N, CA, C, O and the ligand as a Tripos MOL2 file, in Angstrom:
@<TRIPOS>MOLECULE
protein
  269   267    68     0     0
PROTEIN
NO_CHARGES

@<TRIPOS>ATOM
      1 N         -11.4600   81.8670  -20.3740 N.3       1 MET1
      2 CA        -12.5680   81.5180  -19.4790 C.3       1 MET1
      3 C         -12.1270   80.4610  -18.4770 C.2       1 MET1
      4 O         -11.2660   79.6340  -18.7760 O.2       1 MET1
      5 N         -12.7010   80.4880  -17.3210 N.am      2 THR2
      6 CA        -12.3270   79.5410  -16.2810 C.3       2 THR2
      7 C         -13.4370   78.5080  -16.0810 C.2       2 THR2
      8 O         -14.5520   78.6920  -16.5680 O.2       2 THR2
      9 N         -13.1370   77.4450  -15.3790 N.am      3 ASP3
     10 CA        -14.0820   76.3360  -15.3010 C.3       3 ASP3
     11 C         -15.1350   76.5010  -14.2100 C.2       3 ASP3
     12 O         -15.9160   75.5800  -13.9690 O.2       3 ASP3
     13 N         -15.1740   77.6330  -13.5570 N.am      4 ASN4
     14 CA        -16.2570   77.8720  -12.5970 C.3       4 ASN4
     15 C         -17.4130   78.6070  -13.2500 C.2       4 ASN4
     16 O         -18.3650   79.0010  -12.5760 O.2       4 ASN4
     17 N         -17.3320   78.7920  -14.5670 N.am      5 ILE5
     18 CA        -18.3880   79.5160  -15.2740 C.3       5 ILE5
     19 C         -19.3460   78.5490  -15.9640 C.2       5 ILE5
     20 O         -18.9330   77.6180  -16.6560 O.2       5 ILE5
     21 N         -20.6010   78.7910  -15.7600 N.am      6 GLU6
     22 CA        -21.6520   77.9350  -16.3070 C.3       6 GLU6
     23 C         -22.5590   78.7940  -17.1780 C.2       6 GLU6
     24 O         -22.9250   79.9050  -16.7940 O.2       6 GLU6
     25 N         -22.9190   78.2810  -18.3450 N.am      7 ARG7
     26 CA        -23.8430   79.0080  -19.2090 C.3       7 ARG7
     27 C         -25.2050   78.3170  -19.2070 C.2       7 ARG7
     28 O         -25.3110   77.1370  -19.5410 O.2       7 ARG7
     29 N         -26.2180   79.0420  -18.8380 N.am      8 LEU8
     30 CA        -27.5640   78.4830  -18.8440 C.3       8 LEU8
     31 C         -28.1010   78.4670  -20.2670 C.2       8 LEU8
     32 O         -27.7490   79.3260  -21.0760 O.2       8 LEU8
     33 N         -28.9620   77.4820  -20.5810 N.am      9 PRO9
     34 CA        -29.6270   77.4850  -21.8940 C.3       9 PRO9
     35 C         -30.4260   78.7680  -22.0570 C.2       9 PRO9
     36 O         -30.9590   79.3090  -21.0890 O.2       9 PRO9
     37 N         -30.5000   79.2350  -23.2610 N.am     10 SER10
     38 CA        -31.1570   80.5130  -23.5050 C.3      10 SER10
     39 C         -32.6600   80.4330  -23.2890 C.2      10 SER10
     40 O         -33.3360   79.5800  -23.8640 O.2      10 SER10
     41 N         -33.1650   81.3140  -22.4680 N.am     11 HIS11
     42 CA        -34.6080   81.5140  -22.4030 C.3      11 HIS11
     43 C         -34.8700   83.0070  -22.3910 C.2      11 HIS11
     44 O         -35.7700   83.5010  -21.7110 O.2      11 HIS11
     45 N         -34.0640   83.7030  -23.1560 N.am     12 THR12
     46 CA        -34.1580   85.1600  -23.2190 C.3      12 THR12
     47 C         -35.3750   85.5780  -24.0390 C.2      12 THR12
     48 O         -35.5680   85.0780  -25.1470 O.2      12 THR12
     49 N         -36.1790   86.4660  -23.5280 N.am     13 PRO13
     50 CA        -37.3380   86.9440  -24.2940 C.3      13 PRO13
     51 C         -36.8830   87.6240  -25.5780 C.2      13 PRO13
     52 O         -35.8130   88.2310  -25.6190 O.2      13 PRO13
     53 N         -37.7070   87.5230  -26.6360 N.am     14 PRO14
     54 CA        -37.3560   88.1550  -27.9200 C.3      14 PRO14
     55 C         -37.1090   89.6470  -27.7280 C.2      14 PRO14
     56 O         -37.8160   90.3150  -26.9730 O.2      14 PRO14
     57 N         -36.1250   90.1450  -28.4020 N.am     15 GLY15
     58 CA        -35.8500   91.5720  -28.3340 C.3      15 GLY15
     59 C         -34.9020   91.9540  -27.2220 C.2      15 GLY15
     60 O         -34.4280   93.0890  -27.1670 O.2      15 GLY15
     61 N         -34.6200   91.0130  -26.3320 N.am     16 GLU16
     62 CA        -33.6990   91.3310  -25.2480 C.3      16 GLU16
     63 C         -32.3310   90.7510  -25.5610 C.2      16 GLU16
     64 O         -32.2080   89.6120  -26.0120 O.2      16 GLU16
     65 N         -31.3310   91.5360  -25.3180 N.am     17 LYS17
     66 CA        -29.9790   91.1120  -25.6440 C.3      17 LYS17
     67 C         -29.5180   90.0170  -24.6900 C.2      17 LYS17
     68 O         -29.6820   90.1150  -23.4740 O.2      17 LYS17
     69 N         -28.9430   88.9780  -25.2700 N.am     18 ARG18
     70 CA        -28.4550   87.8710  -24.4690 C.3      18 ARG18
     71 C         -27.1320   88.2330  -23.7880 C.2      18 ARG18
     72 O         -26.3480   89.0320  -24.3000 O.2      18 ARG18
     73 N         -26.9130   87.6370  -22.6500 N.am     19 GLY19
     74 CA        -25.6240   87.8140  -21.9850 C.3      19 GLY19
     75 C         -25.5920   88.9870  -21.0330 C.2      19 GLY19
     76 O         -24.5220   89.3840  -20.5700 O.2      19 GLY19
     77 N         -26.7510   89.5470  -20.7350 N.am     20 ASN20
     78 CA        -26.7690   90.6980  -19.8380 C.3      20 ASN20
     79 C         -26.9490   90.3200  -18.3770 C.2      20 ASN20
     80 O         -26.7460   91.1420  -17.4830 O.2      20 ASN20
     81 N         -27.3320   89.0740  -18.1410 N.am     21 THR21
     82 CA        -27.5800   88.6670  -16.7730 C.3      21 THR21
     83 C         -26.4990   87.6980  -16.3200 C.2      21 THR21
     84 O         -26.3920   86.5840  -16.8340 O.2      21 THR21
     85 N         -25.7300   88.1160  -15.3910 N.am     22 THR22
     86 CA        -24.6520   87.2800  -14.8820 C.3      22 THR22
     87 C         -24.6880   87.2800  -13.3710 C.2      22 THR22
     88 O         -24.7410   88.3270  -12.7270 O.2      22 THR22
     89 N         -24.6570   86.0610  -12.8150 N.am     23 TRP23
     90 CA        -24.6950   85.9290  -11.3670 C.3      23 TRP23
     91 C         -23.3640   85.3710  -10.8810 C.2      23 TRP23
     92 O         -22.7770   84.4840  -11.5010 O.2      23 TRP23
     93 N         -22.9140   85.9020   -9.7790 N.am     24 VAL24
     94 CA        -21.6580   85.4590   -9.1880 C.3      24 VAL24
     95 C         -21.9340   84.9930   -7.7700 C.2      24 VAL24
     96 O         -22.6520   85.6480   -7.0160 O.2      24 VAL24
     97 N         -21.3550   83.8520   -7.4170 N.am     25 SER25
     98 CA        -21.4260   83.3930   -6.0330 C.3      25 SER25
     99 C         -20.1210   83.7380   -5.3430 C.2      25 SER25
    100 O         -19.0410   83.3550   -5.7940 O.2      25 SER25
    101 N         -20.2340   84.4620   -4.2500 N.am     26 CYS26
    102 CA        -19.0640   84.9320   -3.5010 C.3      26 CYS26
    103 C         -18.2250   83.7510   -3.0040 C.2      26 CYS26
    104 O         -18.7600   82.7550   -2.5170 O.2      26 CYS26
    105 N         -16.9140   83.8790   -3.1350 N.am     27 ARG27
    106 CA        -16.0250   82.7920   -2.7090 C.3      27 ARG27
    107 C         -16.0100   82.6320   -1.1890 C.2      27 ARG27
    108 O         -15.6540   81.5700   -0.6790 O.2      27 ARG27
    109 N         -16.3930   83.6760   -0.4710 N.am     28 SER28
    110 CA        -16.3190   83.6270    0.9900 C.3      28 SER28
    111 C         -17.6330   83.2170    1.6420 C.2      28 SER28
    112 O         -17.6610   82.3100    2.4740 O.2      28 SER28
    113 N         -18.7290   83.8890    1.2600 N.am     29 CYS29
    114 CA        -19.9910   83.6680    1.9630 C.3      29 CYS29
    115 C         -21.0430   82.9940    1.0880 C.2      29 CYS29
    116 O         -22.1380   82.6960    1.5650 O.2      29 CYS29
    117 N         -20.7230   82.7430   -0.2090 N.am     30 ARG30
    118 CA        -21.6290   82.0870   -1.1590 C.3      30 ARG30
    119 C         -22.8750   82.9100   -1.4600 C.2      30 ARG30
    120 O         -23.8390   82.3990   -2.0310 O.2      30 ARG30
    121 N         -22.8560   84.1650   -1.0800 N.am     31 HIS31
    122 CA        -23.9430   85.0630   -1.4480 C.3      31 HIS31
    123 C         -23.9250   85.2520   -2.9680 C.2      31 HIS31
    124 O         -22.8620   85.4070   -3.5680 O.2      31 HIS31
    125 N         -25.1130   85.2380   -3.5850 N.am     32 TRP32
    126 CA        -25.2200   85.4610   -5.0250 C.3      32 TRP32
    127 C         -25.4810   86.9240   -5.2900 C.2      32 TRP32
    128 O         -26.3450   87.5300   -4.6560 O.2      32 TRP32
    129 N         -24.7460   87.4930   -6.2190 N.am     33 PHE33
    130 CA        -25.0340   88.8640   -6.6120 C.3      33 PHE33
    131 C         -24.8620   89.0150   -8.1150 C.2      33 PHE33
    132 O         -24.2370   88.1890   -8.7820 O.2      33 PHE33
    133 N         -25.4280   90.0800   -8.6150 N.am     34 HIS34
    134 CA        -25.5270   90.3150  -10.0530 C.3      34 HIS34
    135 C         -24.3380   91.1370  -10.5340 C.2      34 HIS34
    136 O         -23.9070   92.0820   -9.8730 O.2      34 HIS34
    137 N         -23.8250   90.7620  -11.6860 N.am     35 THR35
    138 CA        -22.7970   91.5890  -12.3070 C.3      35 THR35
    139 C         -23.0320   91.5750  -13.8110 C.2      35 THR35
    140 O         -24.0590   91.0640  -14.2590 O.2      35 THR35
    141 N         -22.1280   92.1120  -14.5930 N.am     36 THR36
    142 CA        -22.3110   92.1110  -16.0460 C.3      36 THR36
    143 C         -21.2790   91.2020  -16.6960 C.2      36 THR36
    144 O         -20.1660   91.0370  -16.1960 O.2      36 THR36
    145 N         -21.6760   90.6120  -17.8300 N.am     37 ALA37
    146 CA        -20.8010   89.6750  -18.5210 C.3      37 ALA37
    147 C         -19.5040   90.3470  -18.9480 C.2      37 ALA37
    148 O         -18.4520   89.7070  -18.9700 O.2      37 ALA37
    149 N         -19.5680   91.6170  -19.2840 N.am     38 SER38
    150 CA        -18.3600   92.2910  -19.7620 C.3      38 SER38
    151 C         -17.3140   92.3940  -18.6550 C.2      38 SER38
    152 O         -16.1140   92.3360  -18.9220 O.2      38 SER38
    153 N         -17.7720   92.5470  -17.4210 N.am     39 LEU39
    154 CA        -16.8270   92.5740  -16.2950 C.3      39 LEU39
    155 C         -16.1380   91.2230  -16.1420 C.2      39 LEU39
    156 O         -14.9340   91.1510  -15.8980 O.2      39 LEU39
    157 N         -16.9220   90.1470  -16.2880 N.am     40 ILE40
    158 CA        -16.3580   88.8120  -16.1680 C.3      40 ILE40
    159 C         -15.3310   88.5760  -17.2780 C.2      40 ILE40
    160 O         -14.2600   88.0160  -17.0410 O.2      40 ILE40
    161 N         -15.6750   89.0110  -18.4890 N.am     41 GLU41
    162 CA        -14.7890   88.7680  -19.6180 C.3      41 GLU41
    163 C         -13.4860   89.5520  -19.4980 C.2      41 GLU41
    164 O         -12.4540   89.1150  -20.0080 O.2      41 GLU41
    165 N         -13.5200   90.6730  -18.8480 N.am     42 MET42
    166 CA        -12.2790   91.4210  -18.6340 C.3      42 MET42
    167 C         -11.3240   90.6350  -17.7500 C.2      42 MET42
    168 O         -10.1080   90.6900  -17.9320 O.2      42 MET42
    169 N         -11.8830   89.9020  -16.7910 N.am     43 GLY43
    170 CA        -11.0690   88.9750  -16.0060 C.3      43 GLY43
    171 C         -10.1890   89.6110  -14.9450 C.2      43 GLY43
    172 O          -9.9460   89.0090  -13.8990 O.2      43 GLY43
    173 N          -9.7170   90.8010  -15.1960 N.am     44 SER44
    174 CA         -8.7740   91.4140  -14.2690 C.3      44 SER44
    175 C          -9.4610   92.3250  -13.2610 C.2      44 SER44
    176 O          -8.8150   92.9360  -12.4090 O.2      44 SER44
    177 N         -10.7940   92.4020  -13.3770 N.am     45 VAL45
    178 CA        -11.5510   93.3150  -12.5210 C.3      45 VAL45
    179 C         -11.9360   92.6130  -11.2220 C.2      45 VAL45
    180 O         -12.3220   91.4440  -11.2330 O.2      45 VAL45
    181 N         -11.8310   93.3230  -10.1140 N.am     46 ASP46
    182 CA        -12.2640   92.7700   -8.8400 C.3      46 ASP46
    183 C         -13.7820   92.8400   -8.7270 C.2      46 ASP46
    184 O         -14.3920   93.8810   -8.9750 O.2      46 ASP46
    185 N         -14.3790   91.7150   -8.3460 N.am     47 LEU47
    186 CA        -15.8080   91.7050   -8.0270 C.3      47 LEU47
    187 C         -15.9550   92.0010   -6.5450 C.2      47 LEU47
    188 O         -15.1430   91.5660   -5.7280 O.2      47 LEU47
    189 N         -16.9910   92.7380   -6.2110 N.am     48 HIS48
    190 CA        -17.1880   93.1540   -4.8270 C.3      48 HIS48
    191 C         -18.4750   92.5640   -4.2820 C.2      48 HIS48
    192 O         -19.5570   92.8600   -4.7890 O.2      48 HIS48
    193 N         -18.3720   91.7400   -3.2640 N.am     49 CYS49
    194 CA        -19.5490   91.1140   -2.6680 C.3      49 CYS49
    195 C         -20.2870   92.1190   -1.7950 C.2      49 CYS49
    196 O         -19.6970   92.6930   -0.8790 O.2      49 CYS49
    197 N         -21.5810   92.3410   -2.0690 N.am     50 PRO50
    198 CA        -22.3440   93.3020   -1.2690 C.3      50 PRO50
    199 C         -22.6900   92.7780    0.1230 C.2      50 PRO50
    200 O         -23.1180   93.5390    0.9910 O.2      50 PRO50
    201 N         -22.5020   91.4730    0.3280 N.am     51 SER51
    202 CA        -22.8750   90.8790    1.6070 C.3      51 SER51
    203 C         -21.7290   90.9290    2.6120 C.2      51 SER51
    204 O         -21.9000   91.4380    3.7190 O.2      51 SER51
    205 N         -20.5640   90.4070    2.2360 N.am     52 CYS52
    206 CA        -19.4490   90.3590    3.1870 C.3      52 CYS52
    207 C         -18.3070   91.2960    2.7970 C.2      52 CYS52
    208 O         -17.3080   91.3990    3.5080 O.2      52 CYS52
    209 N         -18.4640   91.9830    1.6530 N.am     53 HIS53
    210 CA        -17.5020   92.9730    1.1720 C.3      53 HIS53
    211 C         -16.1500   92.3860    0.8110 C.2      53 HIS53
    212 O         -15.1420   93.0920    0.7970 O.2      53 HIS53
    213 N         -16.1320   91.1020    0.5200 N.am     54 ASP54
    214 CA        -14.9170   90.5110   -0.0110 C.3      54 ASP54
    215 C         -14.7310   91.0010   -1.4530 C.2      54 ASP54
    216 O         -15.7020   91.3380   -2.1310 O.2      54 ASP54
    217 N         -13.4890   91.0370   -1.9060 N.am     55 GLU55
    218 CA        -13.2060   91.3620   -3.3000 C.3      55 GLU55
    219 C         -12.3570   90.2540   -3.8880 C.2      55 GLU55
    220 O         -11.4090   89.7800   -3.2630 O.2      55 GLU55
    221 N         -12.7120   89.8450   -5.1030 N.am     56 PHE56
    222 CA        -12.0020   88.7350   -5.7210 C.3      56 PHE56
    223 C         -12.1220   88.8060   -7.2320 C.2      56 PHE56
    224 O         -13.0330   89.4410   -7.7620 O.2      56 PHE56
    225 N         -11.1980   88.1510   -7.9240 N.am     57 LYS57
    226 CA        -11.2370   88.0710   -9.3780 C.3      57 LYS57
    227 C         -12.3020   87.0610   -9.7970 C.2      57 LYS57
    228 O         -12.6280   86.1480   -9.0390 O.2      57 LYS57
    229 N         -12.8470   87.2250  -11.0110 N.am     58 PRO58
    230 CA        -13.8460   86.2600  -11.5050 C.3      58 PRO58
    231 C         -13.3930   84.8120  -11.4090 C.2      58 PRO58
    232 O         -14.2010   83.9370  -11.0980 O.2      58 PRO58
    233 N         -12.1150   84.5380  -11.6700 N.am     59 LYS59
    234 CA        -11.6430   83.1530  -11.6280 C.3      59 LYS59
    235 C         -11.6470   82.5800  -10.2100 C.2      59 LYS59
    236 O         -11.5770   81.3630  -10.0370 O.2      59 LYS59
    237 N         -11.7270   83.4320   -9.2100 N.am     60 ASP60
    238 CA        -11.7460   82.9660   -7.8250 C.3      60 ASP60
    239 C         -13.1570   82.8500   -7.2570 C.2      60 ASP60
    240 O         -13.3310   82.4350   -6.1110 O.2      60 ASP60
    241 N         -14.1580   83.2120   -8.0420 N.am     61 ALA61
    242 CA        -15.5400   83.1160   -7.5720 C.3      61 ALA61
    243 C         -15.9150   81.6590   -7.3280 C.2      61 ALA61
    244 O         -15.4080   80.7600   -7.9990 O.2      61 ALA61
    245 N         -16.7990   81.4320   -6.3700 N.am     62 ALA62
    246 CA        -17.2750   80.0750   -6.1180 C.3      62 ALA62
    247 C         -17.9970   79.5410   -7.3430 C.2      62 ALA62
    248 O         -17.8910   78.3600   -7.6730 O.2      62 ALA62
    249 N         -18.7270   80.4160   -8.0110 N.am     63 ARG63
    250 CA        -19.5070   80.0240   -9.1740 C.3      63 ARG63
    251 C         -19.9220   81.2650   -9.9500 C.2      63 ARG63
    252 O         -20.2220   82.3090   -9.3720 O.2      63 ARG63
    253 N         -19.9340   81.1290  -11.2720 N.am     64 ILE64
    254 CA        -20.4360   82.2120  -12.1190 C.3      64 ILE64
    255 C         -21.4460   81.6160  -13.0800 C.2      64 ILE64
    256 O         -21.1700   80.5990  -13.7160 O.2      64 ILE64
    257 N         -22.6050   82.2320  -13.1920 N.am     65 VAL65
    258 CA        -23.6340   81.7570  -14.1130 C.3      65 VAL65
    259 C         -23.9840   82.8720  -15.0860 C.2      65 VAL65
    260 O         -24.4140   83.9560  -14.6930 O.2      65 VAL65
    261 N         -23.7900   82.5760  -16.3640 N.am     66 LEU66
    262 CA        -24.2010   83.5090  -17.4120 C.3      66 LEU66
    263 C         -25.5470   83.0590  -17.9470 C.2      66 LEU66
    264 O         -25.6780   81.9350  -18.4320 O.2      66 LEU66
    265 N         -26.5390   83.9150  -17.8650 N.am     67 ALA67
    266 CA        -27.8850   83.5380  -18.2930 C.3      67 ALA67
    267 C         -28.2930   84.3360  -19.5260 C.2      67 ALA67
    268 O         -29.3980   84.1590  -20.0380 O.2      67 ALA67
    269 ZN        -19.4530   87.5020    0.2890 Zn       68 ZN68
@<TRIPOS>BOND
     1     1     2 1
     2     2     3 1
     3     3     4 2
     4     3     5 am
     5     5     6 1
     6     6     7 1
     7     7     8 2
     8     7     9 am
     9     9    10 1
    10    10    11 1
    11    11    12 2
    12    11    13 am
    13    13    14 1
    14    14    15 1
    15    15    16 2
    16    15    17 am
    17    17    18 1
    18    18    19 1
    19    19    20 2
    20    19    21 am
    21    21    22 1
    22    22    23 1
    23    23    24 2
    24    23    25 am
    25    25    26 1
    26    26    27 1
    27    27    28 2
    28    27    29 am
    29    29    30 1
    30    30    31 1
    31    31    32 2
    32    31    33 am
    33    33    34 1
    34    34    35 1
    35    35    36 2
    36    35    37 am
    37    37    38 1
    38    38    39 1
    39    39    40 2
    40    39    41 am
    41    41    42 1
    42    42    43 1
    43    43    44 2
    44    43    45 am
    45    45    46 1
    46    46    47 1
    47    47    48 2
    48    47    49 am
    49    49    50 1
    50    50    51 1
    51    51    52 2
    52    51    53 am
    53    53    54 1
    54    54    55 1
    55    55    56 2
    56    55    57 am
    57    57    58 1
    58    58    59 1
    59    59    60 2
    60    59    61 am
    61    61    62 1
    62    62    63 1
    63    63    64 2
    64    63    65 am
    65    65    66 1
    66    66    67 1
    67    67    68 2
    68    67    69 am
    69    69    70 1
    70    70    71 1
    71    71    72 2
    72    71    73 am
    73    73    74 1
    74    74    75 1
    75    75    76 2
    76    75    77 am
    77    77    78 1
    78    78    79 1
    79    79    80 2
    80    79    81 am
    81    81    82 1
    82    82    83 1
    83    83    84 2
    84    83    85 am
    85    85    86 1
    86    86    87 1
    87    87    88 2
    88    87    89 am
    89    89    90 1
    90    90    91 1
    91    91    92 2
    92    91    93 am
    93    93    94 1
    94    94    95 1
    95    95    96 2
    96    95    97 am
    97    97    98 1
    98    98    99 1
    99    99   100 2
   100    99   101 am
   101   101   102 1
   102   102   103 1
   103   103   104 2
   104   103   105 am
   105   105   106 1
   106   106   107 1
   107   107   108 2
   108   107   109 am
   109   109   110 1
   110   110   111 1
   111   111   112 2
   112   111   113 am
   113   113   114 1
   114   114   115 1
   115   115   116 2
   116   115   117 am
   117   117   118 1
   118   118   119 1
   119   119   120 2
   120   119   121 am
   121   121   122 1
   122   122   123 1
   123   123   124 2
   124   123   125 am
   125   125   126 1
   126   126   127 1
   127   127   128 2
   128   127   129 am
   129   129   130 1
   130   130   131 1
   131   131   132 2
   132   131   133 am
   133   133   134 1
   134   134   135 1
   135   135   136 2
   136   135   137 am
   137   137   138 1
   138   138   139 1
   139   139   140 2
   140   139   141 am
   141   141   142 1
   142   142   143 1
   143   143   144 2
   144   143   145 am
   145   145   146 1
   146   146   147 1
   147   147   148 2
   148   147   149 am
   149   149   150 1
   150   150   151 1
   151   151   152 2
   152   151   153 am
   153   153   154 1
   154   154   155 1
   155   155   156 2
   156   155   157 am
   157   157   158 1
   158   158   159 1
   159   159   160 2
   160   159   161 am
   161   161   162 1
   162   162   163 1
   163   163   164 2
   164   163   165 am
   165   165   166 1
   166   166   167 1
   167   167   168 2
   168   167   169 am
   169   169   170 1
   170   170   171 1
   171   171   172 2
   172   171   173 am
   173   173   174 1
   174   174   175 1
   175   175   176 2
   176   175   177 am
   177   177   178 1
   178   178   179 1
   179   179   180 2
   180   179   181 am
   181   181   182 1
   182   182   183 1
   183   183   184 2
   184   183   185 am
   185   185   186 1
   186   186   187 1
   187   187   188 2
   188   187   189 am
   189   189   190 1
   190   190   191 1
   191   191   192 2
   192   191   193 am
   193   193   194 1
   194   194   195 1
   195   195   196 2
   196   195   197 am
   197   197   198 1
   198   198   199 1
   199   199   200 2
   200   199   201 am
   201   201   202 1
   202   202   203 1
   203   203   204 2
   204   203   205 am
   205   205   206 1
   206   206   207 1
   207   207   208 2
   208   207   209 am
   209   209   210 1
   210   210   211 1
   211   211   212 2
   212   211   213 am
   213   213   214 1
   214   214   215 1
   215   215   216 2
   216   215   217 am
   217   217   218 1
   218   218   219 1
   219   219   220 2
   220   219   221 am
   221   221   222 1
   222   222   223 1
   223   223   224 2
   224   223   225 am
   225   225   226 1
   226   226   227 1
   227   227   228 2
   228   227   229 am
   229   229   230 1
   230   230   231 1
   231   231   232 2
   232   231   233 am
   233   233   234 1
   234   234   235 1
   235   235   236 2
   236   235   237 am
   237   237   238 1
   238   238   239 1
   239   239   240 2
   240   239   241 am
   241   241   242 1
   242   242   243 1
   243   243   244 2
   244   243   245 am
   245   245   246 1
   246   246   247 1
   247   247   248 2
   248   247   249 am
   249   249   250 1
   250   250   251 1
   251   251   252 2
   252   251   253 am
   253   253   254 1
   254   254   255 1
   255   255   256 2
   256   255   257 am
   257   257   258 1
   258   258   259 1
   259   259   260 2
   260   259   261 am
   261   261   262 1
   262   262   263 1
   263   263   264 2
   264   263   265 am
   265   265   266 1
   266   266   267 1
   267   267   268 2
@<TRIPOS>SUBSTRUCTURE
     1 MET1         2 RESIDUE 1 A MET
     2 THR2         6 RESIDUE 1 A THR
     3 ASP3        10 RESIDUE 1 A ASP
     4 ASN4        14 RESIDUE 1 A ASN
     5 ILE5        18 RESIDUE 1 A ILE
     6 GLU6        22 RESIDUE 1 A GLU
     7 ARG7        26 RESIDUE 1 A ARG
     8 LEU8        30 RESIDUE 1 A LEU
     9 PRO9        34 RESIDUE 1 A PRO
    10 SER10       38 RESIDUE 1 A SER
    11 HIS11       42 RESIDUE 1 A HIS
    12 THR12       46 RESIDUE 1 A THR
    13 PRO13       50 RESIDUE 1 A PRO
    14 PRO14       54 RESIDUE 1 A PRO
    15 GLY15       58 RESIDUE 1 A GLY
    16 GLU16       62 RESIDUE 1 A GLU
    17 LYS17       66 RESIDUE 1 A LYS
    18 ARG18       70 RESIDUE 1 A ARG
    19 GLY19       74 RESIDUE 1 A GLY
    20 ASN20       78 RESIDUE 1 A ASN
    21 THR21       82 RESIDUE 1 A THR
    22 THR22       86 RESIDUE 1 A THR
    23 TRP23       90 RESIDUE 1 A TRP
    24 VAL24       94 RESIDUE 1 A VAL
    25 SER25       98 RESIDUE 1 A SER
    26 CYS26      102 RESIDUE 1 A CYS
    27 ARG27      106 RESIDUE 1 A ARG
    28 SER28      110 RESIDUE 1 A SER
    29 CYS29      114 RESIDUE 1 A CYS
    30 ARG30      118 RESIDUE 1 A ARG
    31 HIS31      122 RESIDUE 1 A HIS
    32 TRP32      126 RESIDUE 1 A TRP
    33 PHE33      130 RESIDUE 1 A PHE
    34 HIS34      134 RESIDUE 1 A HIS
    35 THR35      138 RESIDUE 1 A THR
    36 THR36      142 RESIDUE 1 A THR
    37 ALA37      146 RESIDUE 1 A ALA
    38 SER38      150 RESIDUE 1 A SER
    39 LEU39      154 RESIDUE 1 A LEU
    40 ILE40      158 RESIDUE 1 A ILE
    41 GLU41      162 RESIDUE 1 A GLU
    42 MET42      166 RESIDUE 1 A MET
    43 GLY43      170 RESIDUE 1 A GLY
    44 SER44      174 RESIDUE 1 A SER
    45 VAL45      178 RESIDUE 1 A VAL
    46 ASP46      182 RESIDUE 1 A ASP
    47 LEU47      186 RESIDUE 1 A LEU
    48 HIS48      190 RESIDUE 1 A HIS
    49 CYS49      194 RESIDUE 1 A CYS
    50 PRO50      198 RESIDUE 1 A PRO
    51 SER51      202 RESIDUE 1 A SER
    52 CYS52      206 RESIDUE 1 A CYS
    53 HIS53      210 RESIDUE 1 A HIS
    54 ASP54      214 RESIDUE 1 A ASP
    55 GLU55      218 RESIDUE 1 A GLU
    56 PHE56      222 RESIDUE 1 A PHE
    57 LYS57      226 RESIDUE 1 A LYS
    58 PRO58      230 RESIDUE 1 A PRO
    59 LYS59      234 RESIDUE 1 A LYS
    60 ASP60      238 RESIDUE 1 A ASP
    61 ALA61      242 RESIDUE 1 A ALA
    62 ALA62      246 RESIDUE 1 A ALA
    63 ARG63      250 RESIDUE 1 A ARG
    64 ILE64      254 RESIDUE 1 A ILE
    65 VAL65      258 RESIDUE 1 A VAL
    66 LEU66      262 RESIDUE 1 A LEU
    67 ALA67      266 RESIDUE 1 A ALA
    68 ZN68       269 GROUP 0 **** ****
């Protein structure tokens, strides 16, 4: 795991699986977009920003929030 990842305190409704909501802030334009925790954990996958179409590894993201 890299140090740009932040874990929010759990406020997941009962019955819903934790760790399904992950937000990434684009390293280029700081646009926030949704991805899955499993993609982040793989680490080698390129994330694709829907706003500026930059592609980058999770460790290069401006910020990652796992909720
Ligand atoms: Zn972007």
